[in-house]
PLY file of the C-alpha trace (Angstrom):
ply
format ascii 1.0
element vertex 75
property float x
property float y
property float z
element edge 74
property int vertex1
property int vertex2
end_header
-97.94 -15.95 -57.67
-99.06 -17.14 -54.27
-100.51 -14.58 -51.89
-98.38 -13.76 -48.86
-98.97 -15.92 -45.83
-100.50 -14.15 -42.81
-98.35 -13.80 -39.69
-98.12 -16.88 -37.51
-99.54 -17.26 -34.02
-96.18 -17.81 -32.29
-93.29 -15.36 -32.54
-90.53 -17.30 -30.76
-89.39 -20.89 -31.22
-89.10 -21.29 -27.45
-92.80 -20.42 -27.09
-93.96 -23.30 -29.32
-95.91 -25.78 -27.21
-95.87 -29.50 -28.02
-98.35 -30.43 -30.74
-98.45 -27.08 -32.55
-97.35 -26.37 -36.10
-93.69 -25.38 -36.38
-93.90 -24.04 -39.97
-91.70 -20.93 -40.21
-93.25 -17.83 -41.76
-91.14 -15.07 -43.24
-87.45 -14.26 -43.04
-85.81 -15.46 -39.80
-83.76 -12.24 -39.75
-86.85 -10.00 -39.94
-88.62 -8.59 -36.89
-91.98 -10.03 -38.01
-90.72 -13.64 -38.36
-93.08 -16.17 -36.76
-94.27 -19.78 -36.70
-97.73 -20.99 -37.73
-98.73 -22.20 -34.25
-101.89 -24.03 -35.40
-102.90 -26.45 -32.65
-104.00 -29.36 -34.86
-100.87 -30.95 -36.29
-99.92 -34.00 -38.28
-96.36 -34.42 -37.08
-94.42 -31.17 -36.96
-96.86 -29.24 -39.19
-100.58 -28.59 -39.48
-102.35 -30.33 -42.39
-101.99 -27.34 -44.73
-98.27 -26.91 -44.13
-97.64 -30.67 -44.17
-99.13 -30.78 -47.67
-96.87 -27.92 -48.79
-93.81 -29.64 -47.31
-94.20 -32.75 -49.51
-92.11 -32.39 -52.65
-92.96 -35.66 -54.39
-89.33 -36.67 -54.88
-89.90 -40.03 -53.19
-92.44 -41.12 -55.81
-90.05 -40.32 -58.66
-87.24 -42.18 -56.97
-89.40 -45.28 -56.54
-90.31 -45.12 -60.23
-86.63 -44.88 -61.20
-85.77 -47.85 -58.96
-88.51 -49.96 -60.55
-87.27 -49.01 -64.01
-83.70 -50.06 -63.12
-84.89 -53.41 -61.75
-86.92 -54.05 -64.92
-83.98 -53.19 -67.18
-81.64 -55.39 -65.13
-83.97 -58.38 -65.66
-84.49 -57.78 -69.35
-81.07 -56.41 -70.26
0 1
1 2
2 3
3 4
4 5
5 6
6 7
7 8
8 9
9 10
10 11
11 12
12 13
13 14
14 15
15 16
16 17
17 18
18 19
19 20
20 21
21 22
22 23
23 24
24 25
25 26
26 27
27 28
28 29
29 30
30 31
31 32
32 33
33 34
34 35
35 36
36 37
37 38
38 39
39 40
40 41
41 42
42 43
43 44
44 45
45 46
46 47
47 48
48 49
49 50
50 51
51 52
52 53
53 54
54 55
55 56
56 57
57 58
58 59
59 60
60 61
61 62
62 63
63 64
64 65
65 66
66 67
67 68
68 69
69 70
70 71
71 72
72 73
73 74
């Protein structure tokens, strides 16, 4: 099991400055809910959270599309 993530640097969505990580941490209904707030981002998230956000579904879909095209040519 993954260890719990430490609290974020920003507690309120309205306090997020441009260019900081918007990764939500915890339960939005809980009093200790926060956002990462890391200043170095790659898009909406810092590098660590951007890597966690990628699910890999796109690669599988491309593989399935290639398989269908191959079968259509040979079938």
